[in-house]
PQR file with spaces between the fields and no chain letter, atoms N, CA, C, O and H, PARSE charges and radii, in Angstrom:
ATOM       1  N    MET     1     -94.717   15.712 -131.149 -0.4000 1.5000
ATOM       2  CA   MET     1     -94.315   14.444 -129.978 -0.0000 2.0000
ATOM       3  C    MET     1     -92.611   15.163 -130.161  0.5500 1.7000
ATOM       4  O    MET     1     -91.938   15.392 -131.165 -0.5500 1.4000
ATOM       5  N    LEU     2     -92.322   15.381 -128.558 -0.4000 1.5000
ATOM       6  CA   LEU     2     -90.709   16.292 -128.496 -0.0000 2.0000
ATOM       7  C    LEU     2     -90.137   15.180 -128.054  0.5500 1.7000
ATOM       8  O    LEU     2     -88.985   15.074 -128.474 -0.5500 1.4000
ATOM       9  H    LEU     2     -92.869   15.195 -127.742  0.4000 1.0000
ATOM      10  N    PHE     3     -90.481   14.318 -127.378 -0.4000 1.5000
ATOM      11  CA   PHE     3     -89.329   12.836 -127.382 -0.0000 2.0000
ATOM      12  C    PHE     3     -89.699   12.076 -127.880  0.5500 1.7000
ATOM      13  O    PHE     3     -89.498   11.074 -127.194 -0.5500 1.4000
ATOM      14  H    PHE     3     -91.417   14.405 -127.037  0.4000 1.0000
ATOM      15  N    ARG     4     -90.407   11.720 -129.157 -0.4000 1.5000
ATOM      16  CA   ARG     4     -90.310   10.529 -129.863 -0.0000 2.0000
ATOM      17  C    ARG     4     -88.988   10.308 -130.144  0.5500 1.7000
ATOM      18  O    ARG     4     -88.058   11.092 -129.954 -0.5500 1.4000
ATOM      19  H    ARG     4     -90.569   12.535 -129.714  0.4000 1.0000
ATOM      20  N    LYS     5     -88.935    8.829 -130.763 -0.4000 1.5000
ATOM      21  CA   LYS     5     -87.644    8.046 -131.278 -0.0000 2.0000
ATOM      22  C    LYS     5     -87.124    8.263 -132.579  0.5500 1.7000
ATOM      23  O    LYS     5     -85.920    8.192 -132.827 -0.5500 1.4000
ATOM      24  H    LYS     5     -89.691    8.193 -130.917  0.4000 1.0000
ATOM      25  N    LYS     6     -88.361    8.634 -133.761 -0.4000 1.5000
ATOM      26  CA   LYS     6     -87.653    8.823 -134.531 -0.0000 2.0000
ATOM      27  C    LYS     6     -87.559   10.467 -134.855  0.5500 1.7000
ATOM      28  O    LYS     6     -88.581   11.153 -134.861 -0.5500 1.4000
ATOM      29  H    LYS     6     -89.339    8.692 -133.560  0.4000 1.0000
ATOM      30  N    ILE     7     -86.629   10.862 -135.043 -0.4000 1.5000
ATOM      31  CA   ILE     7     -86.775   12.506 -134.826 -0.0000 2.0000
ATOM      32  C    ILE     7     -86.156   12.893 -136.456  0.5500 1.7000
ATOM      33  O    ILE     7     -85.452   12.070 -137.041 -0.5500 1.4000
ATOM      34  H    ILE     7     -85.799   10.304 -135.038  0.4000 1.0000
ATOM      35  N    ASP     8     -86.518   14.255 -137.100 -0.4000 1.5000
ATOM      36  CA   ASP     8     -85.736   14.250 -138.506 -0.0000 2.0000
ATOM      37  C    ASP     8     -84.448   14.967 -138.657  0.5500 1.7000
ATOM      38  O    ASP     8     -84.462   16.172 -138.406 -0.5500 1.4000
ATOM      39  H    ASP     8     -87.090   14.924 -136.625  0.4000 1.0000
ATOM      40  N    LYS     9     -83.585   14.539 -138.946 -0.4000 1.5000
ATOM      41  CA   LYS     9     -82.263   15.089 -138.760 -0.0000 2.0000
ATOM      42  C    LYS     9     -81.891   16.830 -139.790  0.5500 1.7000
ATOM      43  O    LYS     9     -81.216   17.109 -140.781 -0.5500 1.4000
ATOM      44  H    LYS     9     -83.573   13.561 -139.150  0.4000 1.0000
ATOM      45  N    CYS    10     -82.812   17.637 -138.795 -0.4000 1.5000
ATOM      46  CA   CYS    10     -82.191   18.678 -139.622 -0.0000 2.0000
ATOM      47  C    CYS    10     -81.406   19.827 -138.825  0.5500 1.7000
ATOM      48  O    CYS    10     -81.373   19.785 -137.595 -0.5500 1.4000
ATOM      49  H    CYS    10     -83.360   17.411 -137.989  0.4000 1.0000
ATOM      50  N    CYS    11     -80.856   20.722 -139.449 -0.4000 1.5000
ATOM      51  CA   CYS    11     -80.063   21.398 -138.775 -0.0000 2.0000
ATOM      52  C    CYS    11     -81.171   22.156 -137.644  0.5500 1.7000
ATOM      53  O    CYS    11     -80.762   22.035 -136.490 -0.5500 1.4000
ATOM      54  H    CYS    11     -80.883   20.756 -140.448  0.4000 1.0000
ATOM      55  N    ALA    12     -82.358   22.835 -137.751 -0.4000 1.5000
ATOM      56  CA   ALA    12     -83.207   23.457 -136.823 -0.0000 2.0000
ATOM      57  C    ALA    12     -83.255   22.812 -135.534  0.5500 1.7000
ATOM      58  O    ALA    12     -83.786   23.401 -134.592 -0.5500 1.4000
ATOM      59  H    ALA    12     -82.690   22.934 -138.689  0.4000 1.0000
ATOM      60  N    TYR    13     -82.735   21.618 -135.389 -0.4000 1.5000
ATOM      61  CA   TYR    13     -82.960   20.651 -134.521 -0.0000 2.0000
ATOM      62  C    TYR    13     -81.854   20.351 -133.894  0.5500 1.7000
ATOM      63  O    TYR    13     -81.780   19.786 -132.803 -0.5500 1.4000
ATOM      64  H    TYR    13     -82.303   21.140 -136.154  0.4000 1.0000
ATOM      65  N    CYS    14     -80.604   20.873 -134.846 -0.4000 1.5000
ATOM      66  CA   CYS    14     -79.275   20.388 -133.510 -0.0000 2.0000
ATOM      67  C    CYS    14     -78.715   21.268 -132.628  0.5500 1.7000
ATOM      68  O    CYS    14     -79.072   22.427 -132.416 -0.5500 1.4000
ATOM      69  H    CYS    14     -80.664   21.332 -135.732  0.4000 1.0000
ATOM      70  N    ALA    15     -77.763   20.622 -132.093 -0.4000 1.5000
ATOM      71  CA   ALA    15     -77.230   21.227 -131.242 -0.0000 2.0000
ATOM      72  C    ALA    15     -76.332   22.122 -131.739  0.5500 1.7000
ATOM      73  O    ALA    15     -76.441   23.328 -131.517 -0.5500 1.4000
ATOM      74  H    ALA    15     -77.473   19.681 -132.265  0.4000 1.0000
ATOM      75  N    HIS    16     -75.415   21.627 -132.420 -0.4000 1.5000
ATOM      76  CA   HIS    16     -73.991   21.918 -132.942 -0.0000 2.0000
ATOM      77  C    HIS    16     -74.693   23.430 -134.023  0.5500 1.7000
ATOM      78  O    HIS    16     -73.868   24.139 -134.599 -0.5500 1.4000
ATOM      79  H    HIS    16     -75.327   20.648 -132.601  0.4000 1.0000
ATOM      80  N    ALA    17     -76.000   23.697 -134.144 -0.4000 1.5000
ATOM      81  CA   ALA    17     -76.203   24.752 -134.823 -0.0000 2.0000
ATOM      82  C    ALA    17     -77.140   25.899 -134.541  0.5500 1.7000
ATOM      83  O    ALA    17     -78.226   25.476 -134.145 -0.5500 1.4000
ATOM      84  H    ALA    17     -76.670   23.121 -133.676  0.4000 1.0000
ATOM      85  N    GLY    18     -77.063   27.436 -134.628 -0.4000 1.5000
ATOM      86  CA   GLY    18     -77.759   28.117 -134.461 -0.0000 2.0000
ATOM      87  C    GLY    18     -78.419   29.333 -135.272  0.5500 1.7000
ATOM      88  O    GLY    18     -77.988   29.954 -136.244 -0.5500 1.4000
ATOM      89  H    GLY    18     -76.180   27.779 -134.949  0.4000 1.0000
ATOM      90  N    LYS    19     -79.660   29.468 -134.513 -0.4000 1.5000
ATOM      91  CA   LYS    19     -80.735   30.506 -136.231 -0.0000 2.0000
ATOM      92  C    LYS    19     -79.948   31.911 -136.224  0.5500 1.7000
ATOM      93  O    LYS    19     -79.735   32.717 -135.319 -0.5500 1.4000
ATOM      94  H    LYS    19     -80.009   28.964 -133.723  0.4000 1.0000
ATOM      95  N    VAL    20     -79.563   31.886 -137.734 -0.4000 1.5000
ATOM      96  CA   VAL    20     -79.095   33.063 -137.925 -0.0000 2.0000
ATOM      97  C    VAL    20     -80.588   34.068 -138.262  0.5500 1.7000
ATOM      98  O    VAL    20     -80.962   35.065 -137.644 -0.5500 1.4000
ATOM      99  H    VAL    20     -79.736   31.231 -138.469  0.4000 1.0000
ATOM     100  N    ASN    21     -81.229   33.400 -139.443 -0.4000 1.5000
ATOM     101  CA   ASN    21     -82.261   33.793 -139.738 -0.0000 2.0000
ATOM     102  C    ASN    21     -83.173   33.097 -140.077  0.5500 1.7000
ATOM     103  O    ASN    21     -83.098   31.932 -139.688 -0.5500 1.4000
ATOM     104  H    ASN    21     -80.925   32.591 -139.945  0.4000 1.0000
ATOM     105  N    ASP    22     -84.253   33.437 -140.823 -0.4000 1.5000
ATOM     106  CA   ASP    22     -85.595   32.407 -141.159 -0.0000 2.0000
ATOM     107  C    ASP    22     -84.744   31.271 -142.423  0.5500 1.7000
ATOM     108  O    ASP    22     -85.044   30.078 -142.369 -0.5500 1.4000
ATOM     109  H    ASP    22     -84.315   34.384 -141.140  0.4000 1.0000
ATOM     110  N    GLU    23     -83.895   31.659 -143.309 -0.4000 1.5000
ATOM     111  CA   GLU    23     -83.513   30.964 -144.176 -0.0000 2.0000
ATOM     112  C    GLU    23     -81.855   30.311 -144.244  0.5500 1.7000
ATOM     113  O    GLU    23     -81.260   29.774 -145.178 -0.5500 1.4000
ATOM     114  H    GLU    23     -83.651   32.628 -143.353  0.4000 1.0000
ATOM     115  N    ALA    24     -81.445   30.604 -142.900 -0.4000 1.5000
ATOM     116  CA   ALA    24     -79.919   30.161 -142.356 -0.0000 2.0000
ATOM     117  C    ALA    24     -79.574   29.693 -141.112  0.5500 1.7000
ATOM     118  O    ALA    24     -80.340   29.938 -140.180 -0.5500 1.4000
ATOM     119  H    ALA    24     -81.929   31.040 -142.142  0.4000 1.0000
ATOM     120  N    TYR    25     -78.649   29.117 -140.932 -0.4000 1.5000
ATOM     121  CA   TYR    25     -78.138   28.556 -139.469 -0.0000 2.0000
ATOM     122  C    TYR    25     -77.170   28.474 -139.819  0.5500 1.7000
ATOM     123  O    TYR    25     -76.886   28.043 -140.937 -0.5500 1.4000
ATOM     124  H    TYR    25     -78.026   28.918 -141.689  0.4000 1.0000
ATOM     125  N    ILE    26     -76.118   28.977 -138.717 -0.4000 1.5000
ATOM     126  CA   ILE    26     -74.478   28.744 -138.468 -0.0000 2.0000
ATOM     127  C    ILE    26     -74.128   27.759 -138.065  0.5500 1.7000
ATOM     128  O    ILE    26     -74.139   27.737 -136.835 -0.5500 1.4000
ATOM     129  H    ILE    26     -76.348   29.326 -137.809  0.4000 1.0000
ATOM     130  N    CYS    27     -73.750   26.734 -138.597 -0.4000 1.5000
ATOM     131  CA   CYS    27     -73.370   25.442 -137.842 -0.0000 2.0000
ATOM     132  C    CYS    27     -71.805   25.507 -137.318  0.5500 1.7000
ATOM     133  O    CYS    27     -70.923   26.123 -137.917 -0.5500 1.4000
ATOM     134  H    CYS    27     -73.741   26.751 -139.596  0.4000 1.0000
ATOM     135  N    THR    28     -71.681   25.025 -136.525 -0.4000 1.5000
ATOM     136  CA   THR    28     -70.051   25.084 -135.660 -0.0000 2.0000
ATOM     137  C    THR    28     -69.452   23.761 -136.337  0.5500 1.7000
ATOM     138  O    THR    28     -68.234   23.868 -136.191 -0.5500 1.4000
ATOM     139  H    THR    28     -72.397   24.525 -136.038  0.4000 1.0000
ATOM     140  N    LYS    29     -69.702   22.696 -136.935 -0.4000 1.5000
ATOM     141  CA   LYS    29     -69.424   22.037 -138.080 -0.0000 2.0000
ATOM     142  C    LYS    29     -68.998   22.224 -139.749  0.5500 1.7000
ATOM     143  O    LYS    29     -68.024   21.926 -140.440 -0.5500 1.4000
ATOM     144  H    LYS    29     -70.691   22.610 -137.053  0.4000 1.0000
ATOM     145  N    LYS    30     -70.304   22.885 -139.961 -0.4000 1.5000
ATOM     146  CA   LYS    30     -70.292   23.004 -141.069 -0.0000 2.0000
ATOM     147  C    LYS    30     -70.343   24.466 -141.954  0.5500 1.7000
ATOM     148  O    LYS    30     -70.302   24.588 -143.178 -0.5500 1.4000
ATOM     149  H    LYS    30     -71.096   23.127 -139.400  0.4000 1.0000
ATOM     150  N    GLY    31     -70.435   25.429 -141.014 -0.4000 1.5000
ATOM     151  CA   GLY    31     -70.642   26.658 -141.204 -0.0000 2.0000
ATOM     152  C    GLY    31     -71.978   27.023 -141.539  0.5500 1.7000
ATOM     153  O    GLY    31     -72.844   26.441 -140.884 -0.5500 1.4000
ATOM     154  H    GLY    31     -70.468   25.330 -140.019  0.4000 1.0000
ATOM     155  N    MET    32     -72.504   28.148 -142.716 -0.4000 1.5000
ATOM     156  CA   MET    32     -73.341   28.500 -143.090 -0.0000 2.0000
ATOM     157  C    MET    32     -74.053   27.415 -143.647  0.5500 1.7000
ATOM     158  O    MET    32     -73.265   26.699 -144.264 -0.5500 1.4000
ATOM     159  H    MET    32     -71.801   28.620 -143.247  0.4000 1.0000
ATOM     160  N    VAL    33     -75.566   26.863 -143.703 -0.4000 1.5000
ATOM     161  CA   VAL    33     -76.301   26.183 -143.612 -0.0000 2.0000
ATOM     162  C    VAL    33     -77.698   26.236 -143.841  0.5500 1.7000
ATOM     163  O    VAL    33     -78.287   27.081 -143.166 -0.5500 1.4000
ATOM     164  H    VAL    33     -76.206   27.445 -143.202  0.4000 1.0000
ATOM     165  N    SER    34     -78.522   25.415 -144.777 -0.4000 1.5000
ATOM     166  CA   SER    34     -79.985   25.987 -144.753 -0.0000 2.0000
ATOM     167  C    SER    34     -80.795   25.384 -143.685  0.5500 1.7000
ATOM     168  O    SER    34     -79.921   24.611 -143.292 -0.5500 1.4000
ATOM     169  H    SER    34     -78.043   24.729 -145.325  0.4000 1.0000
ATOM     170  N    PRO    35     -81.752   25.153 -142.946 -0.5600 1.5000
ATOM     171  CA   PRO    35     -82.912   25.099 -141.759  0.2800 2.0000
ATOM     172  C    PRO    35     -83.222   23.398 -142.435  0.5500 1.7000
ATOM     173  O    PRO    35     -83.547   22.799 -141.410 -0.5500 1.4000
ATOM     174  N    GLY    36     -83.252   22.865 -143.034 -0.4000 1.5000
ATOM     175  CA   GLY    36     -83.339   21.593 -143.346 -0.0000 2.0000
ATOM     176  C    GLY    36     -82.083   20.734 -143.981  0.5500 1.7000
ATOM     177  O    GLY    36     -82.025   19.687 -144.626 -0.5500 1.4000
ATOM     178  H    GLY    36     -82.988   23.351 -143.867  0.4000 1.0000
ATOM     179  N    HIS    37     -81.250   21.533 -143.565 -0.4000 1.5000
ATOM     180  CA   HIS    37     -80.005   20.433 -144.250 -0.0000 2.0000
ATOM     181  C    HIS    37     -79.697   19.503 -143.175  0.5500 1.7000
ATOM     182  O    HIS    37     -79.952   19.820 -142.013 -0.5500 1.4000
ATOM     183  H    HIS    37     -81.297   22.384 -143.041  0.4000 1.0000
ATOM     184  N    GLN    38     -79.087   18.205 -143.509 -0.4000 1.5000
ATOM     185  CA   GLN    38     -79.149   17.074 -142.737 -0.0000 2.0000
ATOM     186  C    GLN    38     -77.357   16.904 -142.843  0.5500 1.7000
ATOM     187  O    GLN    38     -76.666   17.316 -143.774 -0.5500 1.4000
ATOM     188  H    GLN    38     -78.879   17.948 -144.453  0.4000 1.0000
ATOM     189  N    CYS    39     -76.992   16.357 -141.910 -0.4000 1.5000
ATOM     190  CA   CYS    39     -75.503   15.837 -141.869 -0.0000 2.0000
ATOM     191  C    CYS    39     -75.115   14.584 -140.971  0.5500 1.7000
ATOM     192  O    CYS    39     -76.062   14.176 -140.299 -0.5500 1.4000
ATOM     193  H    CYS    39     -77.554   16.022 -141.154  0.4000 1.0000
ATOM     194  N    TRP    40     -74.137   14.013 -140.844 -0.4000 1.5000
ATOM     195  CA   TRP    40     -73.886   12.925 -139.859 -0.0000 2.0000
ATOM     196  C    TRP    40     -73.611   13.215 -138.896  0.5500 1.7000
ATOM     197  O    TRP    40     -73.698   12.387 -137.990 -0.5500 1.4000
ATOM     198  H    TRP    40     -73.367   14.345 -141.390  0.4000 1.0000
ATOM     199  N    ARG    41     -73.089   14.705 -138.603 -0.4000 1.5000
ATOM     200  CA   ARG    41     -72.700   15.094 -137.061 -0.0000 2.0000
ATOM     201  C    ARG    41     -73.993   15.710 -136.248  0.5500 1.7000
ATOM     202  O    ARG    41     -73.977   16.700 -135.517 -0.5500 1.4000
ATOM     203  H    ARG    41     -73.018   15.379 -139.339  0.4000 1.0000
ATOM     204  N    PHE    42     -75.060   14.911 -136.550 -0.4000 1.5000
ATOM     205  CA   PHE    42     -76.697   15.268 -136.108 -0.0000 2.0000
ATOM     206  C    PHE    42     -76.584   14.988 -134.870  0.5500 1.7000
ATOM     207  O    PHE    42     -76.274   13.833 -134.577 -0.5500 1.4000
ATOM     208  H    PHE    42     -75.073   14.107 -137.144  0.4000 1.0000
ATOM     209  N    LYS    43     -76.906   16.411 -133.351 -0.4000 1.5000
ATOM     210  CA   LYS    43     -77.601   16.159 -132.094 -0.0000 2.0000
ATOM     211  C    LYS    43     -78.509   16.505 -131.910  0.5500 1.7000
ATOM     212  O    LYS    43     -78.666   17.656 -132.317 -0.5500 1.4000
ATOM     213  H    LYS    43     -77.158   17.349 -133.589  0.4000 1.0000
ATOM     214  N    TYR    44     -79.492   15.992 -131.353 -0.4000 1.5000
ATOM     215  CA   TYR    44     -80.187   16.096 -131.278 -0.0000 2.0000
ATOM     216  C    TYR    44     -80.650   17.321 -129.750  0.5500 1.7000
ATOM     217  O    TYR    44     -80.146   16.947 -128.691 -0.5500 1.4000
ATOM     218  H    TYR    44     -79.364   15.057 -131.023  0.4000 1.0000
ATOM     219  N    ASP    45     -81.479   18.581 -129.661 -0.4000 1.5000
ATOM     220  CA   ASP    45     -81.487   19.039 -129.024 -0.0000 2.0000
ATOM     221  C    ASP    45     -82.515   19.427 -128.931  0.5500 1.7000
ATOM     222  O    ASP    45     -82.965   20.310 -129.662 -0.5500 1.4000
ATOM     223  H    ASP    45     -81.889   18.885 -130.521  0.4000 1.0000
ATOM     224  N    PRO    46     -83.186   18.832 -127.952 -0.5600 1.5000
ATOM     225  CA   PRO    46     -84.772   18.886 -127.641  0.2800 2.0000
ATOM     226  C    PRO    46     -85.604   20.165 -127.559  0.5500 1.7000
ATOM     227  O    PRO    46     -86.748   20.418 -127.936 -0.5500 1.4000
ATOM     228  N    LEU    47     -84.315   21.161 -126.717 -0.4000 1.5000
ATOM     229  CA   LEU    47     -85.340   22.316 -126.698 -0.0000 2.0000
ATOM     230  C    LEU    47     -85.225   23.353 -127.162  0.5500 1.7000
ATOM     231  O    LEU    47     -85.350   24.460 -126.637 -0.5500 1.4000
ATOM     232  H    LEU    47     -83.385   20.955 -126.410  0.4000 1.0000
ATOM     233  N    LYS    48     -84.779   22.846 -128.997 -0.4000 1.5000
ATOM     234  CA   LYS    48     -85.245   23.819 -130.288 -0.0000 2.0000
ATOM     235  C    LYS    48     -86.154   23.463 -131.020  0.5500 1.7000
ATOM     236  O    LYS    48     -86.431   23.708 -132.194 -0.5500 1.4000
ATOM     237  H    LYS    48     -84.677   21.947 -129.423  0.4000 1.0000
ATOM     238  N    ARG    49     -86.711   22.723 -130.066 -0.4000 1.5000
ATOM     239  CA   ARG    49     -88.074   21.758 -130.219 -0.0000 2.0000
ATOM     240  C    ARG    49     -89.624   23.276 -130.145  0.5500 1.7000
ATOM     241  O    ARG    49     -89.873   23.670 -129.006 -0.5500 1.4000
ATOM     242  H    ARG    49     -86.486   22.523 -129.112  0.4000 1.0000
ATOM     243  N    VAL    50     -90.163   23.699 -130.907 -0.4000 1.5000
ATOM     244  CA   VAL    50     -91.690   24.435 -130.503 -0.0000 2.0000
ATOM     245  C    VAL    50     -92.213   23.552 -130.541  0.5500 1.7000
ATOM     246  O    VAL    50     -92.106   22.831 -131.533 -0.5500 1.4000
ATOM     247  H    VAL    50     -89.960   23.379 -131.832  0.4000 1.0000
ATOM     248  N    PRO    51     -92.916   23.251 -129.613 -0.5600 1.5000
ATOM     249  CA   PRO    51     -94.178   22.692 -129.854  0.2800 2.0000
ATOM     250  C    PRO    51     -95.485   23.139 -130.299  0.5500 1.7000
ATOM     251  O    PRO    51     -95.956   24.055 -129.626 -0.5500 1.4000
ATOM     252  N    VAL    52     -96.334   22.629 -131.474 -0.4000 1.5000
ATOM     253  CA   VAL    52     -97.663   23.032 -131.332 -0.0000 2.0000
ATOM     254  C    VAL    52     -98.913   23.644 -130.401  0.5500 1.7000
ATOM     255  O    VAL    52     -99.576   22.975 -129.608 -0.5500 1.4000
ATOM     256  H    VAL    52     -95.951   21.885 -132.022  0.4000 1.0000
ATOM     257  N    LYS    53     -99.042   24.735 -130.615 -0.4000 1.5000
ATOM     258  CA   LYS    53    -100.556   25.246 -130.138 -0.0000 2.0000
ATOM     259  C    LYS    53    -101.938   24.393 -130.592  0.5500 1.7000
ATOM     260  O    LYS    53    -102.318   24.196 -131.746 -0.5500 1.4000
ATOM     261  H    LYS    53     -98.504   25.278 -131.259  0.4000 1.0000
ATOM     262  N    ASN    54    -102.554   23.961 -129.385 -0.4000 1.5000
ATOM     263  CA   ASN    54    -103.688   23.349 -129.592 -0.0000 2.0000
ATOM     264  C    ASN    54    -105.035   24.782 -129.373  0.5500 1.7000
ATOM     265  O    ASN    54    -105.081   25.493 -128.369 -0.5500 1.4000
ATOM     266  H    ASN    54    -102.246   24.122 -128.447  0.4000 1.0000
ATOM     267  N    ASP    55    -105.867   24.887 -130.416 -0.4000 1.5000
ATOM     268  CA   ASP    55    -106.912   25.593 -130.676 -0.0000 2.0000
ATOM     269  C    ASP    55    -107.444   25.419 -129.175  0.5500 1.7000
ATOM     270  O    ASP    55    -107.471   24.443 -128.426 -0.5500 1.4000
ATOM     271  H    ASP    55    -105.829   24.310 -131.231  0.4000 1.0000
ATOM     272  N    PRO    56    -107.990   27.180 -128.983 -0.5600 1.5000
ATOM     273  CA   PRO    56    -108.707   27.043 -127.475  0.2800 2.0000
ATOM     274  C    PRO    56    -110.081   26.549 -127.570  0.5500 1.7000
ATOM     275  O    PRO    56    -110.967   27.141 -128.187 -0.5500 1.4000
ATOM     276  N    THR    57    -110.227   25.487 -126.964 -0.4000 1.5000
ATOM     277  CA   THR    57    -111.469   25.141 -126.499 -0.0000 2.0000
ATOM     278  C    THR    57    -112.708   26.142 -126.293  0.5500 1.7000
ATOM     279  O    THR    57    -112.711   27.099 -125.519 -0.5500 1.4000
ATOM     280  H    THR    57    -109.508   25.006 -126.463  0.4000 1.0000
ATOM     281  N    ASP    58    -113.689   25.769 -127.074 -0.4000 1.5000
ATOM     282  CA   ASP    58    -115.361   26.657 -126.959 -0.0000 2.0000
ATOM     283  C    ASP    58    -116.035   26.751 -126.121  0.5500 1.7000
ATOM     284  O    ASP    58    -117.092   26.187 -126.403 -0.5500 1.4000
ATOM     285  H    ASP    58    -113.687   24.991 -127.703  0.4000 1.0000
ATOM     286  N    PHE    59    -116.053   27.224 -125.044 -0.4000 1.5000
ATOM     287  CA   PHE    59    -116.977   26.956 -123.717 -0.0000 2.0000
ATOM     288  C    PHE    59    -118.492   27.947 -124.035  0.5500 1.7000
ATOM     289  O    PHE    59    -119.118   28.279 -123.029 -0.5500 1.4000
ATOM     290  H    PHE    59    -115.194   27.683 -124.815  0.4000 1.0000
ATOM     291  N    SER    60    -118.999   28.357 -125.300 -0.4000 1.5000
ATOM     292  CA   SER    60    -119.787   28.851 -125.580 -0.0000 2.0000
ATOM     293  C    SER    60    -121.215   28.394 -125.476  0.5500 1.7000
ATOM     294  O    SER    60    -122.337   28.801 -125.172 -0.5500 1.4000
ATOM     295  H    SER    60    -118.490   28.087 -126.118  0.4000 1.0000
ATOM     296  N    LYS    61    -120.353   26.976 -126.031 -0.4000 1.5000
ATOM     297  CA   LYS    61    -121.963   26.108 -126.242 -0.0000 2.0000
ATOM     298  C    LYS    61    -122.389   25.575 -124.947  0.5500 1.7000
ATOM     299  O    LYS    61    -123.424   24.922 -124.811 -0.5500 1.4000
ATOM     300  H    LYS    61    -119.442   26.646 -126.278  0.4000 1.0000
ATOM     301  N    TYR    62    -121.516   25.881 -123.919 -0.4000 1.5000
ATOM     302  CA   TYR    62    -122.286   25.692 -122.275 -0.0000 2.0000
ATOM     303  C    TYR    62    -123.325   26.251 -122.225  0.5500 1.7000
ATOM     304  O    TYR    62    -123.759   27.058 -123.047 -0.5500 1.4000
ATOM     305  H    TYR    62    -120.675   26.412 -124.029  0.4000 1.0000
ATOM     306  N    ASP    63    -124.095   25.685 -120.741 -0.4000 1.5000
ATOM     307  CA   ASP    63    -124.423   26.963 -119.883 -0.0000 2.0000
ATOM     308  C    ASP    63    -124.122   26.644 -118.351  0.5500 1.7000
ATOM     309  O    ASP    63    -123.748   25.553 -117.921 -0.5500 1.4000
ATOM     310  H    ASP    63    -123.742   25.030 -120.073  0.4000 1.0000
ATOM     311  N    ASP    64    -124.356   27.812 -117.597 -0.4000 1.5000
ATOM     312  CA   ASP    64    -124.389   27.877 -116.203 -0.0000 2.0000
ATOM     313  C    ASP    64    -124.579   26.359 -115.574  0.5500 1.7000
ATOM     314  O    ASP    64    -123.704   25.727 -114.982 -0.5500 1.4000
ATOM     315  H    ASP    64    -124.660   28.699 -117.945  0.4000 1.0000
ATOM     316  N    VAL    65    -125.628   26.024 -115.782 -0.4000 1.5000
ATOM     317  CA   VAL    65    -125.792   24.393 -115.250 -0.0000 2.0000
ATOM     318  C    VAL    65    -125.144   23.426 -115.461  0.5500 1.7000
ATOM     319  O    VAL    65    -125.200   22.453 -114.710 -0.5500 1.4000
ATOM     320  H    VAL    65    -126.339   26.538 -116.262  0.4000 1.0000
ATOM     321  N    ASP    66    -124.168   23.478 -116.821 -0.4000 1.5000
ATOM     322  CA   ASP    66    -122.955   22.574 -116.997 -0.0000 2.0000
ATOM     323  C    ASP    66    -121.808   22.834 -116.172  0.5500 1.7000
ATOM     324  O    ASP    66    -120.775   22.177 -116.297 -0.5500 1.4000
ATOM     325  H    ASP    66    -124.123   24.269 -117.431  0.4000 1.0000
ATOM     326  N    PHE    67    -121.931   23.720 -115.370 -0.4000 1.5000
ATOM     327  CA   PHE    67    -120.726   23.851 -114.746 -0.0000 2.0000
ATOM     328  C    PHE    67    -120.848   24.322 -113.244  0.5500 1.7000
ATOM     329  O    PHE    67    -120.042   24.940 -112.548 -0.5500 1.4000
ATOM     330  H    PHE    67    -122.771   24.254 -115.268  0.4000 1.0000
ATOM     331  N    SER    68    -122.302   23.764 -112.918 -0.4000 1.5000
ATOM     332  CA   SER    68    -122.304   23.355 -111.705 -0.0000 2.0000
ATOM     333  C    SER    68    -122.338   21.962 -111.136  0.5500 1.7000
ATOM     334  O    SER    68    -122.157   20.948 -111.811 -0.5500 1.4000
ATOM     335  H    SER    68    -122.958   23.263 -113.483  0.4000 1.0000
ATOM     336  N    LEU    69    -122.649   21.993 -109.500 -0.4000 1.5000
ATOM     337  CA   LEU    69    -122.278   20.300 -109.124 -0.0000 2.0000
ATOM     338  C    LEU    69    -123.805   19.970 -108.428  0.5500 1.7000
ATOM     339  O    LEU    69    -124.053   18.848 -107.987 -0.5500 1.4000
ATOM     340  H    LEU    69    -122.796   22.817 -108.951  0.4000 1.0000
């Protein structure tokens, strides 16, 4: 859920942090931190969230009759 009320406060979603690599973020307030680091200056940035992709639908179980009017 992209815009839910209860958001996990971690640097991966913070507006003050930028990704350096998979194990580290650089924060303008704290310096180098881990992705799960939490601080009281957390400011949520919804553009840093990556939505989960759904599995593609399998249409092979349908016939041509199912798609005709």
